[in-house]
PDB file of N, H, CA, C and O in Angstrom:
ATOM      1  N   MET A   1     -16.765 118.556 132.363  1.00  0.00           N
ATOM      2  CA  MET A   1     -16.062 119.813 132.492  1.00  0.00           C
ATOM      3  C   MET A   1     -14.607 119.615 132.066  1.00  0.00           C
ATOM      4  O   MET A   1     -13.918 118.747 132.600  1.00  0.00           O
ATOM      5  N   THR A   2     -14.143 120.406 131.120  1.00  0.00           N
ATOM      6  H   THR A   2     -14.703 121.111 130.686  1.00  0.00           H
ATOM      7  CA  THR A   2     -12.757 120.299 130.681  1.00  0.00           C
ATOM      8  C   THR A   2     -11.971 121.493 131.192  1.00  0.00           C
ATOM      9  O   THR A   2     -12.456 122.624 131.210  1.00  0.00           O
ATOM     10  N   GLN A   3     -10.754 121.213 131.603  1.00  0.00           N
ATOM     11  H   GLN A   3     -10.360 120.294 131.588  1.00  0.00           H
ATOM     12  CA  GLN A   3      -9.880 122.285 132.065  1.00  0.00           C
ATOM     13  C   GLN A   3      -8.932 122.668 130.949  1.00  0.00           C
ATOM     14  O   GLN A   3      -8.420 121.812 130.228  1.00  0.00           O
ATOM     15  N   GLN A   4      -8.706 123.949 130.817  1.00  0.00           N
ATOM     16  H   GLN A   4      -9.121 124.644 131.403  1.00  0.00           H
ATOM     17  CA  GLN A   4      -7.737 124.417 129.847  1.00  0.00           C
ATOM     18  C   GLN A   4      -6.387 124.533 130.529  1.00  0.00           C
ATOM     19  O   GLN A   4      -6.285 124.986 131.669  1.00  0.00           O
ATOM     20  N   VAL A   5      -5.367 124.123 129.824  1.00  0.00           N
ATOM     21  H   VAL A   5      -5.449 123.754 128.898  1.00  0.00           H
ATOM     22  CA  VAL A   5      -4.015 124.257 130.341  1.00  0.00           C
ATOM     23  C   VAL A   5      -3.512 125.644 129.953  1.00  0.00           C
ATOM     24  O   VAL A   5      -3.561 126.033 128.787  1.00  0.00           O
ATOM     25  N   ILE A   6      -3.037 126.366 130.931  1.00  0.00           N
ATOM     26  H   ILE A   6      -2.997 126.050 131.878  1.00  0.00           H
ATOM     27  CA  ILE A   6      -2.542 127.720 130.677  1.00  0.00           C
ATOM     28  C   ILE A   6      -1.066 127.632 130.295  1.00  0.00           C
ATOM     29  O   ILE A   6      -0.271 126.987 130.978  1.00  0.00           O
ATOM     30  N   HIS A   7      -0.721 128.285 129.207  1.00  0.00           N
ATOM     31  H   HIS A   7      -1.367 128.809 128.652  1.00  0.00           H
ATOM     32  CA  HIS A   7       0.671 128.314 128.745  1.00  0.00           C
ATOM     33  C   HIS A   7       1.523 128.968 129.832  1.00  0.00           C
ATOM     34  O   HIS A   7       1.111 129.974 130.408  1.00  0.00           O
ATOM     35  N   PRO A   8       2.695 128.420 130.121  1.00  0.00           N
ATOM     36  CA  PRO A   8       3.566 129.000 131.159  1.00  0.00           C
ATOM     37  C   PRO A   8       3.877 130.483 130.935  1.00  0.00           C
ATOM     38  O   PRO A   8       4.035 131.240 131.893  1.00  0.00           O
ATOM     39  N   MET A   9       3.964 130.890 129.670  1.00  0.00           N
ATOM     40  H   MET A   9       3.835 130.275 128.892  1.00  0.00           H
ATOM     41  CA  MET A   9       4.254 132.298 129.390  1.00  0.00           C
ATOM     42  C   MET A   9       3.077 133.195 129.778  1.00  0.00           C
ATOM     43  O   MET A   9       3.274 134.367 130.102  1.00  0.00           O
ATOM     44  N   VAL A  10       1.863 132.660 129.748  1.00  0.00           N
ATOM     45  H   VAL A  10       1.703 131.709 129.485  1.00  0.00           H
ATOM     46  CA  VAL A  10       0.692 133.428 130.189  1.00  0.00           C
ATOM     47  C   VAL A  10       0.818 133.708 131.683  1.00  0.00           C
ATOM     48  O   VAL A  10       0.519 134.809 132.147  1.00  0.00           O
ATOM     49  N   LYS A  11       1.262 132.703 132.427  1.00  0.00           N
ATOM     50  H   LYS A  11       1.505 131.809 132.050  1.00  0.00           H
ATOM     51  CA  LYS A  11       1.456 132.898 133.872  1.00  0.00           C
ATOM     52  C   LYS A  11       2.519 133.946 134.144  1.00  0.00           C
ATOM     53  O   LYS A  11       2.337 134.812 135.000  1.00  0.00           O
ATOM     54  N   LEU A  12       3.638 133.873 133.414  1.00  0.00           N
ATOM     55  H   LEU A  12       3.786 133.170 132.718  1.00  0.00           H
ATOM     56  CA  LEU A  12       4.693 134.879 133.568  1.00  0.00           C
ATOM     57  C   LEU A  12       4.143 136.264 133.236  1.00  0.00           C
ATOM     58  O   LEU A  12       4.381 137.228 133.963  1.00  0.00           O
ATOM     59  N   GLN A  13       3.409 136.348 132.133  1.00  0.00           N
ATOM     60  H   GLN A  13       3.216 135.565 131.543  1.00  0.00           H
ATOM     61  CA  GLN A  13       2.840 137.627 131.698  1.00  0.00           C
ATOM     62  C   GLN A  13       1.898 138.199 132.764  1.00  0.00           C
ATOM     63  O   GLN A  13       1.916 139.399 133.037  1.00  0.00           O
ATOM     64  N   ARG A  14       1.086 137.341 133.355  1.00  0.00           N
ATOM     65  H   ARG A  14       1.071 136.366 133.134  1.00  0.00           H
ATOM     66  CA  ARG A  14       0.169 137.804 134.413  1.00  0.00           C
ATOM     67  C   ARG A  14       0.941 138.302 135.630  1.00  0.00           C
ATOM     68  O   ARG A  14       0.588 139.322 136.222  1.00  0.00           O
ATOM     69  N   ASN A  15       1.994 137.581 136.001  1.00  0.00           N
ATOM     70  H   ASN A  15       2.282 136.752 135.521  1.00  0.00           H
ATOM     71  CA  ASN A  15       2.805 138.007 137.142  1.00  0.00           C
ATOM     72  C   ASN A  15       3.473 139.351 136.874  1.00  0.00           C
ATOM     73  O   ASN A  15       3.512 140.219 137.745  1.00  0.00           O
ATOM     74  N   VAL A  16       3.993 139.512 135.669  1.00  0.00           N
ATOM     75  H   VAL A  16       3.961 138.807 134.961  1.00  0.00           H
ATOM     76  CA  VAL A  16       4.652 140.775 135.306  1.00  0.00           C
ATOM     77  C   VAL A  16       3.623 141.902 135.266  1.00  0.00           C
ATOM     78  O   VAL A  16       3.903 143.008 135.729  1.00  0.00           O
ATOM     79  N   ARG A  17       2.439 141.635 134.720  1.00  0.00           N
ATOM     80  H   ARG A  17       2.212 140.736 134.345  1.00  0.00           H
ATOM     81  CA  ARG A  17       1.380 142.656 134.688  1.00  0.00           C
ATOM     82  C   ARG A  17       1.026 143.097 136.113  1.00  0.00           C
ATOM     83  O   ARG A  17       0.818 144.283 136.368  1.00  0.00           O
ATOM     84  N   SER A  18       0.960 142.146 137.024  1.00  0.00           N
ATOM     85  H   SER A  18       1.128 141.182 136.817  1.00  0.00           H
ATOM     86  CA  SER A  18       0.669 142.450 138.420  1.00  0.00           C
ATOM     87  C   SER A  18       1.759 143.334 139.031  1.00  0.00           C
ATOM     88  O   SER A  18       1.464 144.247 139.803  1.00  0.00           O
ATOM     89  N   LEU A  19       3.008 143.060 138.685  1.00  0.00           N
ATOM     90  H   LEU A  19       3.248 142.319 138.059  1.00  0.00           H
ATOM     91  CA  LEU A  19       4.120 143.885 139.179  1.00  0.00           C
ATOM     92  C   LEU A  19       4.025 145.316 138.643  1.00  0.00           C
ATOM     93  O   LEU A  19       4.320 146.278 139.353  1.00  0.00           O
ATOM     94  N   VAL A  20       3.609 145.440 137.383  1.00  0.00           N
ATOM     95  H   VAL A  20       3.370 144.659 136.806  1.00  0.00           H
ATOM     96  CA  VAL A  20       3.437 146.772 136.783  1.00  0.00           C
ATOM     97  C   VAL A  20       2.289 147.505 137.472  1.00  0.00           C
ATOM     98  O   VAL A  20       2.413 148.682 137.811  1.00  0.00           O
ATOM     99  N   GLU A  21       1.173 146.807 137.679  1.00  0.00           N
ATOM    100  H   GLU A  21       1.072 145.851 137.403  1.00  0.00           H
ATOM    101  CA  GLU A  21       0.017 147.433 138.325  1.00  0.00           C
ATOM    102  C   GLU A  21       0.332 147.829 139.765  1.00  0.00           C
ATOM    103  O   GLU A  21      -0.233 148.792 140.286  1.00  0.00           O
ATOM    104  N   SER A  22       1.224 147.095 140.401  1.00  0.00           N
ATOM    105  H   SER A  22       1.682 146.313 139.979  1.00  0.00           H
ATOM    106  CA  SER A  22       1.641 147.416 141.772  1.00  0.00           C
ATOM    107  C   SER A  22       2.721 148.493 141.805  1.00  0.00           C
ATOM    108  O   SER A  22       3.166 148.917 142.872  1.00  0.00           O
ATOM    109  N   LYS A  23       3.130 148.924 140.619  1.00  0.00           N
ATOM    110  H   LYS A  23       2.768 148.579 139.753  1.00  0.00           H
ATOM    111  CA  LYS A  23       4.152 149.959 140.449  1.00  0.00           C
ATOM    112  C   LYS A  23       5.531 149.531 140.974  1.00  0.00           C
ATOM    113  O   LYS A  23       6.347 150.372 141.350  1.00  0.00           O
ATOM    114  N   ILE A  24       5.779 148.222 140.995  1.00  0.00           N
ATOM    115  H   ILE A  24       5.117 147.538 140.689  1.00  0.00           H
ATOM    116  CA  ILE A  24       7.091 147.704 141.370  1.00  0.00           C
ATOM    117  C   ILE A  24       8.054 147.873 140.195  1.00  0.00           C
ATOM    118  O   ILE A  24       9.237 148.160 140.380  1.00  0.00           O
ATOM    119  N   ILE A  25       7.524 147.690 138.984  1.00  0.00           N
ATOM    120  H   ILE A  25       6.564 147.458 138.834  1.00  0.00           H
ATOM    121  CA  ILE A  25       8.275 147.942 137.758  1.00  0.00           C
ATOM    122  C   ILE A  25       7.390 148.769 136.835  1.00  0.00           C
ATOM    123  O   ILE A  25       6.178 148.857 137.027  1.00  0.00           O
ATOM    124  N   LYS A  26       8.025 149.380 135.819  1.00  0.00           N
ATOM    125  H   LYS A  26       9.010 149.309 135.663  1.00  0.00           H
ATOM    126  CA  LYS A  26       7.286 150.203 134.869  1.00  0.00           C
ATOM    127  C   LYS A  26       7.265 149.523 133.503  1.00  0.00           C
ATOM    128  O   LYS A  26       8.190 148.779 133.173  1.00  0.00           O
ATOM    129  N   PRO A  27       6.230 149.763 132.707  1.00  0.00           N
ATOM    130  CA  PRO A  27       6.174 149.173 131.364  1.00  0.00           C
ATOM    131  C   PRO A  27       7.382 149.562 130.508  1.00  0.00           C
ATOM    132  O   PRO A  27       7.764 148.816 129.606  1.00  0.00           O
ATOM    133  N   SER A  28       7.975 150.701 130.777  1.00  0.00           N
ATOM    134  H   SER A  28       7.666 151.307 131.510  1.00  0.00           H
ATOM    135  CA  SER A  28       9.128 151.152 129.991  1.00  0.00           C
ATOM    136  C   SER A  28      10.442 150.535 130.464  1.00  0.00           C
ATOM    137  O   SER A  28      11.462 150.682 129.792  1.00  0.00           O
ATOM    138  N   ASP A  29      10.437 149.845 131.613  1.00  0.00           N
ATOM    139  H   ASP A  29       9.608 149.726 132.159  1.00  0.00           H
ATOM    140  CA  ASP A  29      11.646 149.176 132.101  1.00  0.00           C
ATOM    141  C   ASP A  29      12.019 148.041 131.152  1.00  0.00           C
ATOM    142  O   ASP A  29      11.165 147.487 130.461  1.00  0.00           O
ATOM    143  N   SER A  30      13.293 147.709 131.129  1.00  0.00           N
ATOM    144  H   SER A  30      13.987 148.160 131.691  1.00  0.00           H
ATOM    145  CA  SER A  30      13.761 146.587 130.315  1.00  0.00           C
ATOM    146  C   SER A  30      13.372 145.266 130.965  1.00  0.00           C
ATOM    147  O   SER A  30      13.251 145.167 132.186  1.00  0.00           O
ATOM    148  N   ILE A  31      13.180 144.256 130.128  1.00  0.00           N
ATOM    149  H   ILE A  31      13.279 144.336 129.136  1.00  0.00           H
ATOM    150  CA  ILE A  31      12.783 142.938 130.612  1.00  0.00           C
ATOM    151  C   ILE A  31      13.766 142.397 131.647  1.00  0.00           C
ATOM    152  O   ILE A  31      13.359 141.687 132.566  1.00  0.00           O
ATOM    153  N   TRP A  32      15.053 142.719 131.512  1.00  0.00           N
ATOM    154  H   TRP A  32      15.384 143.296 130.765  1.00  0.00           H
ATOM    155  CA  TRP A  32      16.037 142.168 132.447  1.00  0.00           C
ATOM    156  C   TRP A  32      15.742 142.539 133.894  1.00  0.00           C
ATOM    157  O   TRP A  32      16.214 141.861 134.806  1.00  0.00           O
ATOM    158  N   LYS A  33      14.974 143.600 134.124  1.00  0.00           N
ATOM    159  H   LYS A  33      14.592 144.151 133.383  1.00  0.00           H
ATOM    160  CA  LYS A  33      14.667 144.001 135.505  1.00  0.00           C
ATOM    161  C   LYS A  33      13.862 142.937 136.252  1.00  0.00           C
ATOM    162  O   LYS A  33      13.958 142.834 137.475  1.00  0.00           O
ATOM    163  N   ILE A  34      13.075 142.153 135.531  1.00  0.00           N
ATOM    164  H   ILE A  34      12.997 142.236 134.538  1.00  0.00           H
ATOM    165  CA  ILE A  34      12.310 141.129 136.234  1.00  0.00           C
ATOM    166  C   ILE A  34      13.213 139.993 136.703  1.00  0.00           C
ATOM    167  O   ILE A  34      12.804 139.181 137.533  1.00  0.00           O
ATOM    168  N   ALA A  35      14.428 139.928 136.184  1.00  0.00           N
ATOM    169  H   ALA A  35      14.760 140.587 135.509  1.00  0.00           H
ATOM    170  CA  ALA A  35      15.393 138.909 136.637  1.00  0.00           C
ATOM    171  C   ALA A  35      15.642 139.041 138.133  1.00  0.00           C
ATOM    172  O   ALA A  35      15.820 138.041 138.828  1.00  0.00           O
ATOM    173  N   LEU A  36      15.654 140.252 138.618  1.00  0.00           N
ATOM    174  H   LEU A  36      15.510 141.064 138.054  1.00  0.00           H
ATOM    175  CA  LEU A  36      15.907 140.495 140.038  1.00  0.00           C
ATOM    176  C   LEU A  36      14.812 139.907 140.916  1.00  0.00           C
ATOM    177  O   LEU A  36      15.042 139.598 142.085  1.00  0.00           O
ATOM    178  N   LEU A  37      13.625 139.755 140.348  1.00  0.00           N
ATOM    179  H   LEU A  37      13.439 140.006 139.398  1.00  0.00           H
ATOM    180  CA  LEU A  37      12.490 139.250 141.109  1.00  0.00           C
ATOM    181  C   LEU A  37      12.313 137.741 140.999  1.00  0.00           C
ATOM    182  O   LEU A  37      11.619 137.132 141.812  1.00  0.00           O
ATOM    183  N   TYR A  38      12.942 137.140 139.991  1.00  0.00           N
ATOM    184  H   TYR A  38      13.506 137.635 139.330  1.00  0.00           H
ATOM    185  CA  TYR A  38      12.777 135.703 139.775  1.00  0.00           C
ATOM    186  C   TYR A  38      13.936 134.857 140.282  1.00  0.00           C
ATOM    187  O   TYR A  38      13.827 133.632 140.326  1.00  0.00           O
ATOM    188  N   GLY A  39      15.014 135.469 140.656  1.00  0.00           N
ATOM    189  H   GLY A  39      15.102 136.464 140.621  1.00  0.00           H
ATOM    190  CA  GLY A  39      16.129 134.752 141.267  1.00  0.00           C
ATOM    191  C   GLY A  39      16.575 133.524 140.500  1.00  0.00           C
ATOM    192  O   GLY A  39      16.928 133.612 139.324  1.00  0.00           O
ATOM    193  N   ASP A  40      16.560 132.364 141.172  1.00  0.00           N
ATOM    194  H   ASP A  40      16.273 132.292 142.128  1.00  0.00           H
ATOM    195  CA  ASP A  40      17.057 131.113 140.596  1.00  0.00           C
ATOM    196  C   ASP A  40      16.270 130.661 139.374  1.00  0.00           C
ATOM    197  O   ASP A  40      16.807 129.940 138.534  1.00  0.00           O
ATOM    198  N   GLU A  41      15.015 131.066 139.256  1.00  0.00           N
ATOM    199  H   GLU A  41      14.578 131.652 139.939  1.00  0.00           H
ATOM    200  CA  GLU A  41      14.180 130.667 138.122  1.00  0.00           C
ATOM    201  C   GLU A  41      14.477 131.487 136.869  1.00  0.00           C
ATOM    202  O   GLU A  41      14.006 131.150 135.782  1.00  0.00           O
ATOM    203  N   TRP A  42      15.247 132.551 137.009  1.00  0.00           N
ATOM    204  H   TRP A  42      15.629 132.825 137.891  1.00  0.00           H
ATOM    205  CA  TRP A  42      15.416 133.489 135.910  1.00  0.00           C
ATOM    206  C   TRP A  42      16.019 132.858 134.662  1.00  0.00           C
ATOM    207  O   TRP A  42      15.582 133.168 133.553  1.00  0.00           O
ATOM    208  N   GLN A  43      17.005 131.983 134.809  1.00  0.00           N
ATOM    209  H   GLN A  43      17.360 131.731 135.710  1.00  0.00           H
ATOM    210  CA  GLN A  43      17.632 131.390 133.620  1.00  0.00           C
ATOM    211  C   GLN A  43      16.604 130.682 132.749  1.00  0.00           C
ATOM    212  O   GLN A  43      16.668 130.759 131.522  1.00  0.00           O
ATOM    213  N   HIS A  44      15.668 130.001 133.374  1.00  0.00           N
ATOM    214  H   HIS A  44      15.617 129.938 134.371  1.00  0.00           H
ATOM    215  CA  HIS A  44      14.599 129.327 132.622  1.00  0.00           C
ATOM    216  C   HIS A  44      13.741 130.353 131.874  1.00  0.00           C
ATOM    217  O   HIS A  44      13.495 130.217 130.676  1.00  0.00           O
ATOM    218  N   TRP A  45      13.292 131.378 132.598  1.00  0.00           N
ATOM    219  H   TRP A  45      13.492 131.488 133.571  1.00  0.00           H
ATOM    220  CA  TRP A  45      12.409 132.370 131.974  1.00  0.00           C
ATOM    221  C   TRP A  45      13.140 133.180 130.915  1.00  0.00           C
ATOM    222  O   TRP A  45      12.557 133.537 129.891  1.00  0.00           O
ATOM    223  N   LYS A  46      14.409 133.471 131.156  1.00  0.00           N
ATOM    224  H   LYS A  46      14.882 133.181 131.988  1.00  0.00           H
ATOM    225  CA  LYS A  46      15.202 134.203 130.162  1.00  0.00           C
ATOM    226  C   LYS A  46      15.256 133.411 128.862  1.00  0.00           C
ATOM    227  O   LYS A  46      15.068 133.974 127.784  1.00  0.00           O
ATOM    228  N   GLN A  47      15.513 132.112 128.956  1.00  0.00           N
ATOM    229  H   GLN A  47      15.666 131.655 129.832  1.00  0.00           H
ATOM    230  CA  GLN A  47      15.566 131.263 127.763  1.00  0.00           C
ATOM    231  C   GLN A  47      14.217 131.215 127.062  1.00  0.00           C
ATOM    232  O   GLN A  47      14.150 131.282 125.835  1.00  0.00           O
ATOM    233  N   GLU A  48      13.144 131.099 127.836  1.00  0.00           N
ATOM    234  H   GLU A  48      13.198 131.044 128.833  1.00  0.00           H
ATOM    235  CA  GLU A  48      11.799 131.091 127.244  1.00  0.00           C
ATOM    236  C   GLU A  48      11.535 132.395 126.483  1.00  0.00           C
ATOM    237  O   GLU A  48      11.034 132.374 125.358  1.00  0.00           O
ATOM    238  N   LEU A  49      11.872 133.512 127.098  1.00  0.00           N
ATOM    239  H   LEU A  49      12.279 133.529 128.011  1.00  0.00           H
ATOM    240  CA  LEU A  49      11.655 134.810 126.448  1.00  0.00           C
ATOM    241  C   LEU A  49      12.488 134.927 125.174  1.00  0.00           C
ATOM    242  O   LEU A  49      12.000 135.409 124.152  1.00  0.00           O
ATOM    243  N   GLN A  50      13.728 134.491 125.235  1.00  0.00           N
ATOM    244  H   GLN A  50      14.124 134.100 126.065  1.00  0.00           H
ATOM    245  CA  GLN A  50      14.578 134.547 124.046  1.00  0.00           C
ATOM    246  C   GLN A  50      14.049 133.630 122.952  1.00  0.00           C
ATOM    247  O   GLN A  50      14.125 133.964 121.770  1.00  0.00           O
ATOM    248  N   ASP A  51      13.520 132.489 123.334  1.00  0.00           N
ATOM    249  H   ASP A  51      13.458 132.218 124.294  1.00  0.00           H
ATOM    250  CA  ASP A  51      12.930 131.574 122.346  1.00  0.00           C
ATOM    251  C   ASP A  51      11.755 132.223 121.610  1.00  0.00           C
ATOM    252  O   ASP A  51      11.477 131.885 120.460  1.00  0.00           O
ATOM    253  N   PHE A  52      11.069 133.153 122.276  1.00  0.00           N
ATOM    254  H   PHE A  52      11.295 133.428 123.211  1.00  0.00           H
ATOM    255  CA  PHE A  52       9.960 133.870 121.651  1.00  0.00           C
ATOM    256  C   PHE A  52      10.416 135.162 120.977  1.00  0.00           C
ATOM    257  O   PHE A  52       9.588 135.953 120.523  1.00  0.00           O
ATOM    258  N   GLY A  53      11.730 135.378 120.913  1.00  0.00           N
ATOM    259  H   GLY A  53      12.402 134.736 121.282  1.00  0.00           H
ATOM    260  CA  GLY A  53      12.261 136.520 120.167  1.00  0.00           C
ATOM    261  C   GLY A  53      12.475 137.791 120.975  1.00  0.00           C
ATOM    262  O   GLY A  53      12.744 138.846 120.400  1.00  0.00           O
ATOM    263  N   PHE A  54      12.361 137.713 122.279  1.00  0.00           N
ATOM    264  H   PHE A  54      12.141 136.856 122.746  1.00  0.00           H
ATOM    265  CA  PHE A  54      12.598 138.892 123.102  1.00  0.00           C
ATOM    266  C   PHE A  54      14.075 139.023 123.428  1.00  0.00           C
ATOM    267  O   PHE A  54      14.783 138.024 123.552  1.00  0.00           O
ATOM    268  N   SER A  55      14.537 140.260 123.567  1.00  0.00           N
ATOM    269  H   SER A  55      13.961 141.072 123.466  1.00  0.00           H
ATOM    270  CA  SER A  55      15.877 140.494 124.100  1.00  0.00           C
ATOM    271  C   SER A  55      15.683 141.078 125.497  1.00  0.00           C
ATOM    272  O   SER A  55      14.607 141.578 125.826  1.00  0.00           O
ATOM    273  N   MET A  56      16.705 141.013 126.291  1.00  0.00           N
ATOM    274  H   MET A  56      17.579 140.607 126.023  1.00  0.00           H
ATOM    275  CA  MET A  56      16.584 141.487 127.665  1.00  0.00           C
ATOM    276  C   MET A  56      16.509 143.009 127.736  1.00  0.00           C
ATOM    277  O   MET A  56      16.199 143.566 128.789  1.00  0.00           O
ATOM    278  N   GLN A  57      16.792 143.687 126.616  1.00  0.00           N
ATOM    279  H   GLN A  57      17.044 143.235 125.761  1.00  0.00           H
ATOM    280  CA  GLN A  57      16.698 145.146 126.574  1.00  0.00           C
ATOM    281  C   GLN A  57      15.324 145.630 126.110  1.00  0.00           C
ATOM    282  O   GLN A  57      15.028 146.822 126.194  1.00  0.00           O
ATOM    283  N   ASP A  58      14.487 144.715 125.621  1.00  0.00           N
ATOM    284  H   ASP A  58      14.728 143.747 125.553  1.00  0.00           H
ATOM    285  CA  ASP A  58      13.142 145.108 125.190  1.00  0.00           C
ATOM    286  C   ASP A  58      12.356 145.630 126.388  1.00  0.00           C
ATOM    287  O   ASP A  58      12.553 145.165 127.510  1.00  0.00           O
ATOM    288  N   PRO A  59      11.462 146.598 126.155  1.00  0.00           N
ATOM    289  CA  PRO A  59      10.639 147.089 127.267  1.00  0.00           C
ATOM    290  C   PRO A  59       9.616 146.040 127.702  1.00  0.00           C
ATOM    291  O   PRO A  59       9.148 145.236 126.896  1.00  0.00           O
ATOM    292  N   ILE A  60       9.289 146.065 128.957  1.00  0.00           N
ATOM    293  H   ILE A  60       9.670 146.718 129.612  1.00  0.00           H
ATOM    294  CA  ILE A  60       8.306 145.146 129.521  1.00  0.00           C
ATOM    295  C   ILE A  60       6.964 145.282 128.802  1.00  0.00           C
ATOM    296  O   ILE A  60       6.214 144.312 128.696  1.00  0.00           O
ATOM    297  N   SER A  61       6.665 146.471 128.313  1.00  0.00           N
ATOM    298  H   SER A  61       7.275 147.259 128.400  1.00  0.00           H
ATOM    299  CA  SER A  61       5.395 146.682 127.602  1.00  0.00           C
ATOM    300  C   SER A  61       5.254 145.741 126.409  1.00  0.00           C
ATOM    301  O   SER A  61       4.137 145.345 126.076  1.00  0.00           O
ATOM    302  N   GLU A  62       6.365 145.370 125.752  1.00  0.00           N
ATOM    303  H   GLU A  62       7.273 145.692 126.022  1.00  0.00           H
ATOM    304  CA  GLU A  62       6.287 144.438 124.621  1.00  0.00           C
ATOM    305  C   GLU A  62       5.875 143.049 125.082  1.00  0.00           C
ATOM    306  O   GLU A  62       5.130 142.358 124.387  1.00  0.00           O
ATOM    307  N   LEU A  63       6.350 142.639 126.240  1.00  0.00           N
ATOM    308  H   LEU A  63       6.956 143.199 126.804  1.00  0.00           H
ATOM    309  CA  LEU A  63       5.953 141.351 126.811  1.00  0.00           C
ATOM    310  C   LEU A  63       4.464 141.362 127.141  1.00  0.00           C
ATOM    311  O   LEU A  63       3.759 140.383 126.895  1.00  0.00           O
ATOM    312  N   LEU A  64       3.992 142.468 127.697  1.00  0.00           N
ATOM    313  H   LEU A  64       4.565 143.263 127.897  1.00  0.00           H
ATOM    314  CA  LEU A  64       2.589 142.573 128.087  1.00  0.00           C
ATOM    315  C   LEU A  64       1.652 142.687 126.882  1.00  0.00           C
ATOM    316  O   LEU A  64       0.459 142.408 127.001  1.00  0.00           O
ATOM    317  N   ALA A  65       2.177 143.090 125.733  1.00  0.00           N
ATOM    318  H   ALA A  65       3.146 143.316 125.637  1.00  0.00           H
ATOM    319  CA  ALA A  65       1.354 143.293 124.541  1.00  0.00           C
ATOM    320  C   ALA A  65       1.033 141.997 123.801  1.00  0.00           C
ATOM    321  O   ALA A  65       0.187 141.993 122.906  1.00  0.00           O
ATOM    322  N   VAL A  66       1.689 140.907 124.156  1.00  0.00           N
ATOM    323  H   VAL A  66       2.376 140.910 124.883  1.00  0.00           H
ATOM    324  CA  VAL A  66       1.458 139.641 123.448  1.00  0.00           C
ATOM    325  C   VAL A  66       0.054 139.127 123.762  1.00  0.00           C
ATOM    326  O   VAL A  66      -0.338 139.017 124.924  1.00  0.00           O
ATOM    327  N   ASP A  67      -0.698 138.812 122.695  1.00  0.00           N
ATOM    328  H   ASP A  67      -0.380 138.901 121.752  1.00  0.00           H
ATOM    329  CA  ASP A  67      -2.061 138.309 122.849  1.00  0.00           C
ATOM    330  C   ASP A  67      -2.124 136.803 122.956  1.00  0.00           C
ATOM    331  O   ASP A  67      -2.952 136.265 123.691  1.00  0.00           O
ATOM    332  N   ALA A  68      -1.260 136.115 122.234  1.00  0.00           N
ATOM    333  H   ALA A  68      -0.587 136.551 121.636  1.00  0.00           H
ATOM    334  CA  ALA A  68      -1.284 134.651 122.248  1.00  0.00           C
ATOM    335  C   ALA A  68       0.144 134.109 122.174  1.00  0.00           C
ATOM    336  O   ALA A  68       0.982 134.621 121.432  1.00  0.00           O
ATOM    337  N   TRP A  69       0.395 133.086 122.942  1.00  0.00           N
ATOM    338  H   TRP A  69      -0.286 132.669 123.545  1.00  0.00           H
ATOM    339  CA  TRP A  69       1.719 132.458 122.998  1.00  0.00           C
ATOM    340  C   TRP A  69       1.687 131.173 122.183  1.00  0.00           C
ATOM    341  O   TRP A  69       1.666 130.077 122.744  1.00  0.00           O
ATOM    342  N   ASP A  70       1.685 131.305 120.885  1.00  0.00           N
ATOM    343  H   ASP A  70       1.702 132.195 120.430  1.00  0.00           H
ATOM    344  CA  ASP A  70       1.664 130.141 120.003  1.00  0.00           C
ATOM    345  C   ASP A  70       3.082 129.667 119.759  1.00  0.00           C
ATOM    346  O   ASP A  70       3.968 130.449 119.414  1.00  0.00           O
ATOM    347  N   GLU A  71       3.277 128.376 119.946  1.00  0.00           N
ATOM    348  H   GLU A  71       2.557 127.742 120.226  1.00  0.00           H
ATOM    349  CA  GLU A  71       4.584 127.803 119.660  1.00  0.00           C
ATOM    350  C   GLU A  71       4.512 127.122 118.306  1.00  0.00           C
ATOM    351  O   GLU A  71       3.666 126.258 118.076  1.00  0.00           O
ATOM    352  N   GLU A  72       5.395 127.513 117.427  1.00  0.00           N
ATOM    353  H   GLU A  72       6.082 128.214 117.615  1.00  0.00           H
ATOM    354  CA  GLU A  72       5.382 126.935 116.080  1.00  0.00           C
ATOM    355  C   GLU A  72       6.621 126.126 115.853  1.00  0.00           C
ATOM    356  O   GLU A  72       6.798 125.557 114.776  1.00  0.00           O
TER     357      GLU A  72
END
């Protein structure tokens, strides 16, 4: 049995999707709103998102629309 390693961005995406489904945030909210929920970890996630080309003003829906987190 082999285990697949889940990309860290997939975990972030799942957490954000859960927040949207719980109506804590909206898909139209800017990505920076999740900073309030991640506290001390936010600087790491902000850098990861920027490395993938996101800006903090992009809507959360763009983060949720990513199908694969390929690092090139």
